[in-house]
C-alpha positions in Angstrom: -146.9 -38.4 -52.8 -145.6 -38.7 -49.2 -146.5 -37.1 -46.0 -143.8 -36.9 -43.4 -144.1 -38.2 -39.8 -142.6 -36.0 -37.1 -138.9 -36.7 -36.7 -137.2 -36.8 -33.3 -134.8 -33.8 -32.6 -147.2 -60.5 -56.5 -147.3 -60.4 -58.9 -148.1 -63.5 -59.8 -151.1 -65.8 -59.3 -149.6 -67.7 -56.4 -147.5 -66.1 -53.7 -144.7 -68.8 -54.0 -143.7 -67.4 -57.4 -143.0 -63.9 -56.1 -139.3 -63.9 -56.8 -140.1 -63.6 -60.5 -141.2 -60.0 -60.0 -139.0 -57.1 -58.9 -141.7 -55.7 -56.6 -142.1 -59.0 -54.8 -138.4 -59.6 -54.2 -137.9 -60.2 -50.5 -134.9 -59.8 -48.2 -134.1 -62.6 -45.9 -131.1 -61.7 -43.6 -132.5 -63.4 -40.5 -130.4 -65.9 -38.6 -133.3 -67.7 -37.0 -132.4 -71.2 -35.9 -134.2 -73.8 -37.9 -134.6 -77.4 -36.8 -135.7 -79.7 -39.7 -136.0 -82.8 -37.5 -138.3 -81.1 -35.1 -140.5 -79.9 -38.0 -140.5 -83.4 -39.5 -141.5 -84.8 -36.1 -144.4 -82.5 -35.8 -145.6 -83.7 -39.3 -145.4 -87.3 -38.1 -147.0 -86.8 -34.8 -149.8 -84.7 -36.3 -150.5 -87.4 -38.9 -149.9 -84.9 -41.7 -147.3 -87.1 -43.5 -148.2 -87.5 -47.2 -147.0 -90.6 -49.0 -145.6 -90.4 -52.5 -148.3 -92.7 -53.8 -151.1 -90.4 -52.4 -150.2 -87.5 -54.7 -151.6 -87.0 -58.1 -149.4 -84.4 -59.8 -150.9 -81.8 -62.0 -149.5 -78.8 -63.9 -146.8 -76.4 -62.7 -148.6 -73.2 -61.8 -145.6 -71.1 -60.6 -141.8 -71.0 -60.5 -139.5 -68.6 -58.7 -135.8 -68.4 -58.2 -135.7 -71.2 -55.7 -139.0 -73.0 -55.6 -141.6 -74.6 -57.9 -145.4 -74.8 -57.2 -147.6 -77.5 -58.7 -151.3 -78.0 -58.6 -152.1 -81.5 -57.5 -154.4 -83.8 -55.5 -153.7 -85.4 -52.2 -156.1 -88.2 -51.3 -158.5 -86.7 -53.8 -158.3 -83.1 -52.4 -157.1 -80.4 -54.8 -154.2 -78.5 -53.3 -150.9 -76.9 -54.2 -147.4 -78.4 -53.6 -144.4 -76.3 -52.9 -141.0 -77.8 -53.3 -137.5 -76.4 -53.8 -135.8 -76.6 -57.2 -133.4 -79.4 -57.8 -129.9 -78.6 -56.6 -130.9 -76.4 -53.7 -128.8 -77.3 -50.7 -130.1 -78.1 -47.3 -127.9 -75.3 -45.8 -129.4 -72.7 -48.2 -131.7 -69.9 -46.9 -134.4 -71.2 -49.2 -134.3 -74.5 -47.5 -134.4 -72.8 -44.0 -137.4 -70.7 -45.1 -139.2 -73.9 -46.3 -138.5 -75.6 -42.9 -139.7 -72.5 -41.0 -142.9 -72.5 -43.1 -143.5 -76.2 -42.4 -142.9 -75.6 -38.7 -145.4 -72.7 -38.6 -148.0 -74.5 -40.6 -147.9 -77.6 -38.4 -148.4 -75.3 -35.4 -151.4 -73.3 -36.7 -152.9 -76.4 -38.3 -154.0 -77.5 -34.8 -156.5 -74.7 -34.8 -157.2 -73.7 -38.4 -158.2 -70.2 -39.2 -160.4 -69.2 -42.2 -158.1 -66.3 -43.0 -154.9 -68.4 -43.2 -154.1 -70.7 -46.1 -154.9 -74.2 -44.7 -152.1 -76.8 -44.3 -152.9 -80.2 -46.0 -149.7 -82.1 -45.2 -146.1 -82.7 -46.1 -144.0 -85.3 -47.8 -140.8 -85.8 -45.9 -139.5 -89.1 -47.5 -136.5 -87.1 -48.7 -135.4 -84.9 -45.8 -133.3 -82.7 -48.1 -136.3 -82.0 -50.4 -139.5 -81.8 -48.3 -142.7 -80.9 -50.1 -145.5 -78.8 -48.5 -149.1 -79.3 -49.5 -151.5 -76.4 -48.9 -155.0 -75.4 -49.7 -155.5 -74.3 -53.3 -157.0 -70.8 -53.1 -158.6 -70.4 -56.5 -158.5 -66.6 -56.8 -155.8 -64.1 -57.5 -153.4 -62.6 -55.1 -154.5 -59.2 -53.7 -151.6 -57.6 -55.5 -152.6 -59.0 -58.9 -156.2 -58.0 -58.3 -155.5 -54.4 -57.3 -153.1 -53.9 -60.2 -155.8 -55.1 -62.6 -158.1 -52.4 -61.4 -155.8 -49.7 -62.8 -156.6 -47.3 -60.0 -160.4 -47.8 -60.0 -161.4 -47.6 -56.4 -163.5 -50.2 -54.6 -166.5 -49.6 -52.4 -166.3 -49.2 -48.6 -167.9 -52.6 -48.0 -165.1 -54.4 -49.8 -162.4 -52.3 -48.2 -163.9 -52.9 -44.8 -164.4 -56.6 -45.1 -161.0 -57.4 -46.7 -159.2 -55.2 -44.1 -161.0 -57.2 -41.3 -159.8 -60.4 -42.9 -156.2 -59.2 -42.8 -156.5 -58.1 -39.2 -158.2 -61.4 -38.2 -155.3 -63.4 -39.6 -152.7 -61.2 -37.7 -154.7 -61.3 -34.5 -154.6 -65.1 -34.7 -150.9 -65.1 -35.2 -150.1 -62.4 -32.6 -152.4 -63.7 -29.9 -150.6 -67.0 -29.5 -147.7 -67.8 -27.2 -145.2 -68.0 -28.7 -146.3 -65.0 -30.8 -145.9 -65.6 -34.5 -144.4 -62.6 -36.4 -145.2 -62.9 -40.1 -142.6 -60.3 -41.2 -143.7 -60.2 -44.8 -147.3 -58.9 -44.8 -148.0 -57.6 -48.3 -150.6 -57.9 -51.1 -148.6 -60.6 -52.9 -149.0 -62.8 -49.8 -152.7 -62.4 -49.5 -154.9 -64.7 -51.6 -158.5 -64.0 -52.7 -161.1 -66.7 -53.0 -162.6 -67.0 -56.5 -165.8 -65.2 -55.4 -163.7 -62.3 -54.0 -165.3 -62.5 -50.6 -162.4 -63.7 -48.5 -158.7 -62.9 -48.1 -156.2 -65.5 -46.8 -152.7 -64.8 -45.6 -150.0 -67.1 -47.0 -146.3 -67.6 -47.2 -144.9 -68.3 -43.7 -141.3 -68.8 -44.6 -140.2 -65.6 -43.0 -142.2 -66.0 -39.8 -140.6 -66.1 -36.5 -142.1 -67.5 -33.2 -141.3 -65.4 -30.2 -142.0 -66.4 -26.6 -144.2 -63.7 -25.1 -142.0 -63.5 -22.0 -139.0 -62.2 -24.1 -141.1 -60.2 -26.6 -139.5 -56.8 -25.6 -135.9 -58.0 -25.3 -135.2 -60.6 -27.9 -133.2 -59.4 -30.9 -134.0 -60.1 -34.5 -132.1 -59.4 -37.7 -133.4 -56.3 -39.4 -134.0 -55.7 -43.1 -136.2 -58.7 -43.2 -139.3 -58.7 -45.5 -140.2 -56.6 -48.5 -138.9 -53.1 -48.6 -142.1 -51.3 -49.7 -144.0 -52.7 -46.7 -141.1 -52.8 -44.2 -141.6 -51.1 -40.8 -139.0 -48.4 -39.9 -137.7 -50.4 -36.9 -137.0 -53.4 -39.2 -135.5 -51.3 -42.0 -133.2 -49.2 -39.8 -131.2 -51.7 -37.9 -129.1 -54.8 -38.6 -129.9 -56.4 -35.3 -132.3 -55.3 -32.7 -135.6 -55.7 -31.0 -138.9 -55.4 -32.8 -142.2 -57.3 -32.3 -145.5 -58.0 -33.9 -146.2 -54.3 -34.3 -144.0 -54.4 -37.4 -146.7 -56.5 -39.0 -149.2 -53.9 -38.0 -147.2 -51.3 -39.8 -147.0 -53.5 -42.9 -150.8 -54.0 -42.7 -151.4 -50.2 -42.6 -149.8 -49.9 -46.0 -151.9 -52.8 -47.4 -155.0 -51.1 -46.0 -154.0 -47.8 -47.6 -153.6 -49.7 -50.9 -157.0 -51.2 -50.5 -158.6 -47.9 -49.9 -156.9 -46.0 -52.7 -156.1 -48.7 -55.3 -152.7 -47.0 -55.6 -149.5 -49.0 -54.8 -147.6 -47.4 -51.8 -144.5 -45.5 -52.9 -141.0 -47.0 -52.7 -139.4 -47.3 -49.3 -135.8 -47.0 -48.2 -133.7 -45.9 -45.2 -133.9 -42.2 -46.3 -137.8 -42.4 -46.2 -138.5 -44.0 -42.9 -140.3 -40.9 -41.6 -142.4 -40.6 -44.7 -145.9 -42.1 -45.3 -148.3 -42.1 -48.3 -150.8 -39.3 -48.6 -153.5 -40.0 -46.0 -156.1 -37.8 -47.5 -156.1 -40.1 -50.6 -158.1 -42.6 -48.5 -161.2 -40.3 -48.6 -162.7 -42.0 -45.5 -162.0 -40.1 -42.3 -162.6 -43.0 -39.9 -160.3 -45.3 -41.9 -157.7 -42.6 -42.2 -157.6 -42.3 -38.5 -157.0 -46.0 -38.0 -154.3 -46.2 -40.7 -152.5 -43.2 -39.1 -152.4 -45.0 -35.8 -151.2 -48.2 -37.4 -148.2 -46.6 -39.2 -147.0 -44.6 -36.2 -143.3 -44.2 -36.1 -143.1 -45.4 -32.5 -144.2 -49.0 -32.6 -145.5 -48.8 -29.0 -148.1 -46.3 -30.3 -149.5 -48.7 -32.9 -152.6 -50.6 -31.9 -152.7 -54.4 -31.8 -154.6 -56.3 -34.5 -157.4 -56.9 -32.1 -157.6 -53.2 -31.2 -157.7 -52.3 -34.9 -160.6 -54.7 -35.4 -162.5 -53.2 -32.4 -161.8 -49.7 -33.8 -163.2 -50.7 -37.2 -166.3 -52.2 -35.7 -166.9 -48.9 -33.8 -166.7 -46.7 -36.9 -169.7 -44.3 -36.9 -169.9 -44.9 -40.6 -169.3 -48.6 -40.5 -170.7 -50.1 -43.8 -173.3 -52.9 -43.7 -171.6 -55.9 -45.2 -174.5 -58.3 -44.6 -175.7 -58.0 -48.2 -172.4 -58.9 -49.7 -169.0 -57.3 -50.2 -167.5 -58.6 -53.4 -166.4 -55.8 -55.8 -167.2 -55.8 -59.5 -164.5 -57.7 -61.4 -162.0 -55.8 -63.5 -162.6 -56.6 -67.2 -159.1 -55.6 -68.3 -157.6 -59.0 -67.9 -158.1 -62.6 -66.8 -157.2 -63.0 -63.1 -157.4 -66.8 -63.0 
């Protein structure tokens, strides 16, 4: 069910395999300029280059339309390797997305954050087929986990803590200069640790760095991301200005999903003023925050930091000191 805003006048186990699933299909119409050599230079200068003889290849754990993911070891550390399928051209959008992901990962790796999937290194011996190595997060995607609950709601401790994890990740990306717009925040790009206590944001191929000085004037291609979680200002224009508040909108739908264990309804251009039923959250403080986060006017949405402050000021803030992990669903194997 939808509610209407006022009008003017996964999934799979690992996020890299999303294109196997209709829900996870993403749209990438952006014309962001990608500089492979600059990304490769950052790998070399940061001493993140992985030699071919340092990799112990394991089993394939995911495959999408354009990429393959393997579990492996690099210098004895278990991780995952993402590489494009054979035959993918260096001019393809998939190659550009991989280069963008590499560029973002080498940037954030200088100051690692516990709610971002950690960068291990990259193999760039073949410039037309680079390989990215990242932390192996040994739990399910949030999408897979929530689907496995079949609508069984979680406790407030879990909802509160996982929501904070999402907002911490976004605050880290949005507080930088250049600002990093993720542009595809959704449950299939959020990884849970095996003990279900921590969420980590992954998949940076659709990110875009934006100098803070041009935040309000620079134009981006619209219709970029995943429709179900796409902000109105992204969905409604081919080319125009939007900023990190588009990520806040996407996060609001993820938080609604966390609270209700119901996947948000479909989205399209005819529904940009509609929102899921707020009362389904059944937590007034949380409802108020979500309502602000999905405001039609992006200028009315709080920043990730303001969302975190609001949550910590809830009069009915749950005590998470004694643990937050929910009971595991017994319907299926999530590993």
